[in-house]
C-alpha positions, 0 to 999 in steps of 0.5 A: 864627641860633639864638635862645636861649630868653630871646630867643624868650620876649621875641620872643613877648611883643613880638609879642603886644603888637603884635597887642594894639595892632592889636586895639585899632586895628581896627574889623572884628570878624573881624580883631579876633578874629584879632588877639585869638586870635593875642595869646593864642597868642603869650602862651601860647607865651611862658608855656610857654617860660618854664616850660621855661626854669625847668625847665631852670635847676632841672634844671641846678642840681640836677645841679650839687648832685648832683655835689658 
């Protein structure tokens, strides 16, 4: 099943939140660092996907305007 861009964004933020909670629960510094880095990567991925979605929406809007 293919995810929509919105579903991918939601999934990244949800997983980032899960890793953030694991980070706060862990007492091992190496594990905490891994959780922190993973949280950062997932959040950045979601942010990049969101900007792609905005560009896609803007391009579709501009294409509709130019057809008129």
